[in-house]
C-alpha positions as CSV (number, residue, x, y, z in Angstrom):
1,M,-12.3,39.7,-17.1
2,G,-9.0,38.1,-15.9
3,R,-10.2,34.6,-16.7
4,K,-10.9,35.7,-20.3
5,W,-7.3,36.9,-20.6
6,N,-6.2,33.5,-19.5
7,N,-7.9,32.0,-22.5
8,I,-6.2,34.4,-24.8
9,K,-2.8,33.6,-23.3
10,E,-3.5,29.9,-23.6
11,K,-4.3,30.3,-27.3
12,K,-1.2,32.4,-28.0
13,A,1.0,29.9,-26.1
14,S,-0.5,27.1,-28.1
15,K,0.1,28.9,-31.4
16,D,3.6,30.0,-30.4
17,A,4.5,26.4,-29.9
18,N,3.4,25.6,-33.5
19,T,5.1,28.3,-35.4
20,S,5.0,26.7,-38.9
21,R,1.2,26.2,-38.5
22,I,0.5,29.7,-37.4
23,Y,2.7,31.2,-40.1
24,S,0.8,29.2,-42.7
25,K,-2.6,30.4,-41.3
26,F,-1.5,34.0,-41.3
27,A,-0.1,33.7,-44.9
28,K,-3.5,32.5,-46.0
29,E,-5.4,35.2,-44.1
30,I,-3.1,38.0,-45.4
31,Y,-3.6,36.8,-49.0
32,V,-7.4,36.6,-48.7
33,V,-7.8,40.0,-47.0
34,A,-5.3,41.7,-49.4
35,K,-7.3,40.2,-52.4
36,Q,-10.6,41.5,-51.0
37,G,-9.3,45.1,-51.0
38,E,-6.0,46.9,-51.6
39,P,-2.7,45.1,-50.8
40,D,-1.7,48.4,-49.0
41,P,-2.6,48.3,-45.3
42,E,-3.0,52.0,-45.1
43,A,-5.8,51.7,-47.7
44,N,-7.2,48.4,-46.4
45,Q,-8.1,48.5,-42.7
46,P,-8.9,44.7,-42.4
47,L,-5.4,44.0,-43.8
48,K,-3.9,46.5,-41.4
49,F,-5.6,44.6,-38.5
50,V,-4.2,41.2,-39.7
51,L,-0.7,42.6,-40.0
52,E,-0.9,44.0,-36.5
53,R,-2.0,40.6,-35.2
54,A,0.8,38.9,-37.2
55,K,3.3,41.2,-35.5
56,T,2.2,39.9,-32.0
57,Y,2.9,36.4,-33.2
58,N,6.3,37.3,-34.6
59,V,5.4,36.2,-38.2
60,P,8.5,36.8,-40.3
61,R,8.5,39.6,-42.8
62,N,9.3,37.3,-45.7
63,I,6.1,35.3,-45.1
64,I,4.0,38.5,-45.0
65,D,5.7,39.9,-48.1
66,R,5.2,36.6,-50.0
67,A,1.5,36.6,-49.2
68,L,1.1,40.3,-50.3
69,E,3.0,39.7,-53.5
70,K,0.8,36.7,-54.2
71,A,-2.3,38.9,-53.8
72,K,-0.8,41.5,-56.1
73,G,0.2,38.9,-58.7
74,G,-3.4,38.2,-59.9
75,T,-3.5,34.7,-58.5
76,E,-7.2,33.6,-58.7
77,E,-7.3,31.3,-55.6
78,N,-10.6,31.9,-54.0
79,F,-11.5,31.2,-50.4
80,D,-14.7,31.3,-48.5
81,Q,-14.9,32.6,-44.9
82,L,-17.0,30.1,-42.8
83,R,-18.1,29.9,-39.2
84,Y,-19.0,26.7,-37.4
85,E,-20.5,26.4,-33.9
86,G,-20.5,23.4,-31.6
87,F,-20.4,21.9,-28.2
88,G,-17.8,20.0,-26.2
89,P,-18.0,18.2,-22.9
90,N,-20.0,19.5,-19.9
91,G,-21.7,22.3,-21.7
92,S,-18.6,23.8,-23.3
93,M,-19.2,26.0,-26.3
94,I,-17.0,26.4,-29.3
95,I,-16.8,28.7,-32.3
96,V,-14.6,27.8,-35.3
97,D,-13.7,30.3,-38.0
98,A,-12.2,28.9,-41.2
99,L,-10.9,30.0,-44.6
100,T,-11.3,27.4,-47.3
101,N,-11.2,26.8,-51.0
102,N,-13.3,23.6,-50.6
103,V,-16.4,24.1,-48.4
104,N,-17.5,20.5,-48.4
105,R,-14.0,19.3,-47.3
106,T,-13.8,21.8,-44.5
107,A,-17.3,21.1,-43.2
108,S,-16.6,17.3,-43.2
109,E,-13.2,17.7,-41.4
110,V,-14.6,20.1,-38.7
111,R,-17.6,17.8,-38.1
112,A,-15.3,14.8,-37.8
113,A,-13.0,16.6,-35.4
114,F,-16.0,17.3,-33.1
115,G,-17.4,13.8,-33.5
116,K,-14.2,11.9,-32.8
117,N,-13.3,13.9,-29.8
118,G,-16.5,14.0,-27.7
119,G,-18.1,17.0,-29.2
120,N,-20.9,17.7,-31.7
121,M,-21.7,20.4,-34.3
122,G,-24.5,22.8,-33.6
123,V,-26.6,24.9,-36.0
124,S,-25.7,28.4,-36.9
125,G,-26.5,30.7,-34.0
126,S,-26.6,27.9,-31.4
127,V,-23.4,29.2,-29.7
128,A,-22.5,32.6,-31.0
129,Y,-25.2,34.4,-29.1
130,M,-23.3,33.6,-25.9
131,F,-20.1,35.4,-27.1
132,D,-19.3,39.1,-27.7
133,A,-17.0,40.3,-30.4
134,T,-14.3,42.2,-28.6
135,A,-11.1,44.1,-29.3
136,V,-8.3,43.1,-26.9
137,V,-5.0,45.1,-26.7
138,G,-2.3,44.4,-24.2
139,M,1.1,45.8,-23.4
140,E,3.8,45.8,-20.7
141,G,5.2,48.9,-18.8
142,R,1.9,50.7,-18.1
143,S,-0.5,50.5,-15.2
144,A,-4.3,50.4,-15.5
145,E,-4.4,54.0,-14.2
146,E,-2.0,55.2,-16.9
147,A,-3.9,53.2,-19.5
148,L,-7.2,54.8,-18.5
149,E,-5.7,58.3,-18.6
150,I,-4.2,57.7,-22.1
151,L,-7.5,56.5,-23.4
152,M,-9.4,59.4,-21.8
153,D,-7.0,61.9,-23.3
154,A,-7.5,60.3,-26.7
155,D,-11.3,60.2,-26.2
156,V,-11.4,56.4,-26.7
157,D,-13.8,54.2,-24.8
158,A,-12.9,50.9,-23.2
159,R,-15.2,48.2,-21.7
160,D,-12.6,47.2,-19.1
161,I,-8.9,47.6,-18.2
162,I,-7.1,45.0,-16.0
163,E,-3.6,44.4,-14.8
164,E,-2.3,40.9,-14.9
165,D,1.2,39.2,-15.1
166,E,3.0,42.6,-15.5
167,A,0.8,43.6,-18.4
168,V,-2.2,45.8,-18.8
169,I,-5.1,44.5,-20.9
170,I,-7.7,46.7,-22.5
171,Y,-11.1,45.3,-23.7
172,A,-13.0,47.5,-26.1
173,E,-15.7,47.4,-28.8
174,P,-14.4,46.0,-32.1
175,D,-14.7,49.4,-33.9
176,Q,-12.3,50.9,-31.3
177,F,-9.5,48.4,-32.1
178,H,-7.3,50.8,-34.1
179,A,-8.2,53.8,-32.0
180,V,-7.0,52.0,-28.8
181,Q,-3.7,51.1,-30.4
182,Q,-3.2,54.5,-31.9
183,A,-3.8,56.2,-28.5
184,F,-1.0,54.1,-27.0
185,R,1.3,54.6,-30.0
186,D,0.9,58.4,-29.5
187,A,1.8,57.9,-25.9
188,G,5.1,56.1,-26.8
189,V,4.1,52.4,-26.8
190,T,5.8,50.6,-29.7
191,D,5.0,46.9,-29.0
192,F,1.8,45.1,-28.0
193,T,1.8,41.8,-26.3
194,V,-1.6,41.1,-27.7
195,A,-3.7,42.8,-30.4
196,E,-6.7,40.7,-31.2
197,L,-10.3,40.9,-32.5
198,T,-11.8,38.0,-30.7
199,M,-15.0,36.4,-29.5
200,L,-15.2,36.4,-25.7
201,A,-17.7,34.2,-23.9
202,Q,-20.1,36.1,-21.7
203,N,-19.6,33.5,-19.0
204,D,-16.7,31.1,-18.7
205,I,-17.1,27.7,-17.2
206,S,-14.6,25.4,-15.4
207,L,-14.2,21.7,-16.2
208,P,-13.1,18.8,-13.9
209,E,-9.4,18.0,-14.5
210,E,-10.2,14.8,-16.4
211,T,-12.8,16.5,-18.6
212,Q,-10.5,19.5,-19.3
213,A,-8.0,17.1,-20.8
214,D,-10.6,15.8,-23.2
215,F,-11.7,19.3,-24.0
216,E,-8.1,20.3,-24.8
217,K,-7.8,17.3,-27.1
218,L,-10.9,18.4,-28.9
219,I,-9.6,22.0,-29.3
220,D,-6.2,20.7,-30.6
221,A,-7.9,18.4,-33.1
222,I,-9.9,21.4,-34.5
223,E,-7.0,23.8,-34.5
224,D,-4.8,21.2,-36.4
225,L,-7.1,21.4,-39.4
226,E,-5.5,23.2,-42.3
227,D,-8.5,25.4,-43.0
228,V,-9.2,26.5,-39.4
229,Q,-8.0,30.0,-38.6
230,Q,-9.5,30.8,-35.2
231,V,-11.1,28.8,-32.4
232,Y,-13.0,30.4,-29.5
233,H,-14.5,28.8,-26.5
234,N,-16.0,29.4,-23.0
235,V,-13.8,27.2,-20.9
236,D,-11.4,28.8,-18.4
237,L,-8.0,27.3,-19.1
238,G,-6.2,29.5,-16.6
239,D,-3.6,28.3,-14.1
């Protein structure tokens, strides 16, 4: 699964280079998830997950606190969670998750981003069946053998464990996301390089160099949209 980790690294690197944008997206997501349940992460597992992800992107505490206070304050700003599916060049597949307070605007903007950059929208289910929802947790300072032993001792299952770029990466079922992290916290791990619930393609594809540039332009156009939270694809963007 090393190539899949390349895609996650690429996504994180892209977002790390656009901090104001990623902070804004997290603020919206934290507000929405806190409004759907309790603003206390210990009583709201989805909120706990979002805050754990935010930590890996170094989202400042004041942005998190402001979003939580907004949720507590009774603000009635409603958002819909939407998923779009589409195609890029050379058989590439793309999933787009969005949070929006204007469904028509978001649908129009996503469709335009696809259409203006060599892609096209698909119907619901046309792409998602080729992806698997997956928990991905990574850290430095542990080997794959140590990671496996820690998970076995905690009676936590993993799909796969790999070592790459001085990090160990664990792939697991989504419902094992918190259990994987807790197992490593109990073993002394305090920081994770990645903690994501993501959609991983069952099969990655490679694109010719000139086509890859067009594909990256399409992905950038979609990610630049204010309402878009996450973008997943099946293209290997590794080194």
